[in-house]
N, C-alpha and C positions, 0 to 999 in steps of 0.2 A: 681445095684439097685438105682433107682432115688427117692429122697425125695424132697418134695416141701411144701410150705405154700399155703393155699388158704385164701386170705384176703377178707372176706365179708365186703362190703362197703354199698352201697344203693341197695343191691340185696339179701335181706334176704329170699331166697326161694330156692327150689330145682327144681321145675317145670319151664321150659323155662328159664334156666340159662346157656346159652352157654359157658360162661367163666368157671363155675364150672364143667360142663360136659367135657370141654376140659382138665381141670386139672385131672379129674378122669381117663381119657383115656391115659394120658401122663406119669403118674408117678407110682411108686410102693408103696410109702408111702406118705400120705397127712395129713397135720395138718391144720384143719380149724380154723381160728382165727378171732376174732372181737376186734377192738381196740377202747376203750372209750378215747376220747381226752379231757384232763382236761381243755384246753383253752376254750372249748365251754361253760363250766359252770362258767367261770370267768367273772367279769364285763368288758364290752367293754368301749370304749371312750364315748359311749352314756349313760353309767351309769346302764346298765343291762346286763345279760348274753345273750348268743346266743341260748340257749336251755332252754325252760321252762318245768314245771312239766307235762303238758299234753303230750308233745312229749316224755319226759323221760319215762313215764309210758307205752305209746304205744310201744316205742322202746324195753323196758324191756320185755313186753309180746311177742313181735315179736322174740326176741332172745331166750326166753324160748321155744317157739314153734319150732324154727329152731333147737335148741339143741336136743329137743325130737325127731324130724325127723331124725337128723343125728345119734342119738343113736339107733334108730330103724334099721339103716343100718350098725350098728357096728362101727360107728365113734363117734365124739363128737365135741363140740364147745368150744374153749378156749378163754375166755374173758380176756382181759388185759387192763390196764389203763396206759396211758403215751404218750409221744411224739412218733410218728410212727417209726422214725429211731431208737430211744432208744429201743423200744419194739422188733423190728426185730433183732437188734444186740444182745439183751439178748437171744432171741430164737435161733439165729444162733449159739451162744456159746454152746447151749445144743444139737442142732440137727445136726450141721455142714452141712447146706445147705444154699445157697443164692438165691434159685429159688422161686419167688413169682408169683402166678397167681391171677388176680383180674379183676374186671370190670373197664373200663375206665370212668372217670368222667372228662368232658371237662371244668371244672371251674378252675380259677387261683389257688386257694389254694390247691385243690386236685391234680392238675398237678405239683405244687411245691413239694408236698409230694413224688411223683414218681421221680422227678428230684433229690431230696435229697437222695433217696434210690439208684438210679443209680450211683450217685457220690460216694456212699459208696460201690460200686461194687456189688450190688444186681442185679440179672437177673430178670427183670420185664416182665411179659407177660400179658399186659392189653388188654382187648377186649371190644369194644364198643357194648352195648347191651340194652341200656335203652330207645331207641326210638321204636315207633310202626313200622315205615318203616325201612328197611335195608338201611343204609346210602350208600352202594355201588350200590343200585338199582336206585338211583335218576338220573334223566336225566341231571344233572349238577354236577360239583364238588362243595363241600361244600364251598370252598373259593370263588366260583362264583355264589352262590345261589342267587335268587332274594331277594332283600331287603323287598319288599312289600309282605305281607302274601297272598293277593289275587293272585298275579302272581305265587307265590310258589305253592299255592293250585291248580291253573289251570294247571300248568305243571305236577304236580303229577297226577291229574285226567286224563289228556290227555294220560298219559302212563298207565292208569288203575291200578296204584299202590294202594294196600289196606293195606297190613301188611306183615311183615316177618313171615314166617311159624314158629310157636313155636316148640321148641325141647322138648323131653320128659325129665323127671327127670332121673338121673342115676339109673340104676338097682342095682349097687353096688358101694361102695366107697373104694378106697385104704386104707389099714390098717394104723393105727396111728403109727408114729415113737415112739420109746422109749423116754420118757420125764419125768422130775420130776414134776408130776402133782400137787403136793401140793403147789409148789411155784408159779404157774402161772395160775391155773384154778380159775376162778371167776364165780359167779352166778348172778352178778348184784344186785342192792339193792332196786329198786323202785317197790314196790308191791301195793302201793295205787291205787285205781281204778280211782280216780279223777272225778267220775260221768260221764265219757265220754260215748257217744253213740257208740264209736268205740273200738274194741278190736284188738290188734296187732296180726300178725302172718299169715302165708300162708293159713292155714286151715280156719281161720276166713275170710280171703279175698275171698277164693273160695266159702264159704257158703254165703257170702254177694252177690257176683256176681251171683251165681246160683239163689238165691231168687229174685234178681232184674229182671232177664230175665224170670223166671217162672211166676212172677206176671205181666209180660208184661208192666212194667213201661216204657220200652223203647219207646213204641208207643206214649206216651204223653210227652216225654222228652223235645221236642222243646217248647211246650206250657207252661210247668211248670218250666223250668230251672231258671227263674228269680224270683221265689217265695222265701219267706224269712223264712218260718216256716215248720218244720217237716223233716223227713228222706227221704221222697219219691219224693220231688219236683225235685231233681237232683240225679245223680247216686251215689254220695258219694264214688266213687272209690278212690278218691285222697289220703287219708291217707295211704292206702295199696300200691298205686303206688309210693308214695314219699319214703317209706322205702324199696321198692322193694319186698314187700310180694307177689306181683303179677306183671306181666309184661303187658305193653300196648299191646303187640302182643297177649298175652293170651286173653285179653278182646276183642280185635278186632276179634279174631277167634270165640269167643262165639257169638259176634255180627253177624258175617257172617253166622254162623250156624242158628242163630235166623231168619235171613232174608230168608234163604232157607226154613225154616219151616213155617214162617208166612208172608213172603213178606217184601220188603223194604218200608219204608215210611219216612216222614219228620223227625220223631223222631229218627229212626235208622241212618239216614244220619247225623243228627245234633250231635249225640253222637260220630260218627266217626270224624266229622268236629272238635269237641273240642279236641279229641285225636291228630288230626293233628296240631292244635294250639300248643299243648304241644311239639310235635316234632319240630315245627318251632322254638320255643324258645331255644330248645336244639341245633339245627343245627346252629343257629346264633352264638353260642359260638365258633364254628370252624372258622368262618369268622372274628369275631371281638374280641374274647378273652377278654383280660384285659380292653380294651376300654369300655366295657359294665359296668365296675365297677368304672369308673371315675365319679367325681361329675357332669361333663358336659355330660357324656355319649357319644353319637355320635354327639351331637349338639355343637354349638359354644357359646351358651348363658350360662352365669353363673347360678348356682342354687340359690334358696333362702337360706338365712342364717338360721342356726339352732337357735331357741329360746326355751330355756329350760322350761320357764314358760308356754308358749303356748303348748309345747309338753306334759307337764304334764296334762293339761286340756284335750287335745285330747286323749291321751293314756288311761286316767282313765275314759273317758266318762263323762266329766264335761264341755263341751263347751257351753251348753245352747241351742244347736240345737238338738231337741229331737231324730230325726232319727239317727243322728251321734252318740249321746250318747248311744242309745240303741244298735247300732252295736258294738261300742267299748266295751261295757259291756258284750255283748254276747261273743265276741272274748276272753276277759280276763277270763270269767267264764268257757267257754267250749273248747277253743283252736280251734274253728271253726267259719267260717263266710261264708255266701253264696257268690258266685262270684259277684253277683250284689252289695251286701253291701260292699264287698272289694273295688270295683271300686268307690262307692259313698264316703266312708270314706277316701280313698286315695286322691280323687279329692278335697274333703273338706280341707284336711290337706295342700295340695299343693297350691290350688288356693284361698280358702276363708281365711285360716289362714296364708298363705304365708310361709309354712313350707318347710324344706329341705327334698326332696324326699328320700334321703338316710337314714335319721332318721326314716322315716315311714317304709321303707323296712326292717331296722334292727329290729323295733318293731314287724313286722310280723314274721320275722325269730324267734324271741324269743317266740312269743305267739302261732303260728300255729302248730297244731298237724300234718298237712299235708305240712309242709314247704318243698319246693323243690327249690334248688338254681336257676335252670334255669327259672322256671315259676315265682318265686317271683321277680327275677331281671327283667325278660322280661315284666311282667305286670306293675311294678312300672315305668320302663323306658317308657312304652307305655302311661301311664296316664300322666307322667310328660313331655312328648314330648322330651325325651332324647334318644329315640330309633330310629327305622327305619321308623316309620309312618310319611309320608310327611305332614300330617295334623297338626303336631306339638302339640300333647297332647290332652287330653280329660277332659274338665271341665264340671261337672254335675251340673244342677240346682237342689238344694236340695228340694225346694218346689215342683217342678214337680215330682221328684223321690218319694217324700213322697206321693203325690197324686196318682201316678201310682202304687206304690208297697205296700203302707200301708194306704189306704184311710180311713179305719175304726179304725186305731190306735191300732189294736190288737198286732202287733209286738212290738210297742213302750211300750205298757202297760206290755207286758211280761217281758221286760228287765229293765224297769225304775221303777217298783214298788217293 
């Protein structure tokens, strides 16, 4: 009789979760686990934690829904808090198994966690599953992928690659091993709503995706994606994608079905195009790894020095530049910011205020409800000129952006009054 742990990481779903399905098919007893890591809530060198209230609430909602789904199938979710190695050693002492199934996360800290577990003789079975495309289907090895996004996209399109076919949720889950539930079972603690437009969980994700396609908002996605106000100007899939409440492949399959029904257009292509950008930032981690986390990134030029006084003005929305201040206040109040505003405020911090891009990236990690390690790092490197873009960074003219995206001042009025 084989017993194993399933470690849920950024894959809080049952549908299209190949790693969880593999675990269900491979063992007789399975203990689903989620680990809250205390270091995320402690102040960093920047002077603030790595996870804020908006994401905590969304995560808690997602875990509650996942637990409910697991219980419907006769299983459960065991939430624990602590260092990953400590938690699994504590569990191993009760269950006497060293087998762990989990999704693979190709970022330095997450890879270090797996290395630590392996060094303690745990048998890790990680599976890469967070991209829209199957990494093995690409026409190049990830270590030799094109640096430039356009070349990456062209090769993908030449091969007519669209998405990895999603797998179904497991019909049944192996029974739980005998365990002292009172000592390790937690229910999380964040129940406040935070006034967010987003509710965590797989069912919430599927409801949102379904209504988005049913209302045919896809058709206008390209025209509206740079707008600043409302729920409908962009897809708003990102919070659920970031926690893995849905997969990129699941969305791409809905998109393909939509095109069969209504036909392809600029909007449907552009939605796929943005999901491809998300994949690109993920795959770059296989090629460059820790180098993406250096202050210089992939460049040779040093970064700006961090200035705490300037940072305080930028992060609190008190720079005196109205569009920037409106964006930073929206971010703090809601945990969300349109893609256009993210680029504008990042550019302003780096180029107008001569700020350290890593401080800006850390603030986004703390504030964003949809924080995703790959996309956050990739986008900040891109704006700062520290990534693979040969143009060397993107500096936005704030006056032009204000005229283009908030000419009547409605957005600024919304967040500055």
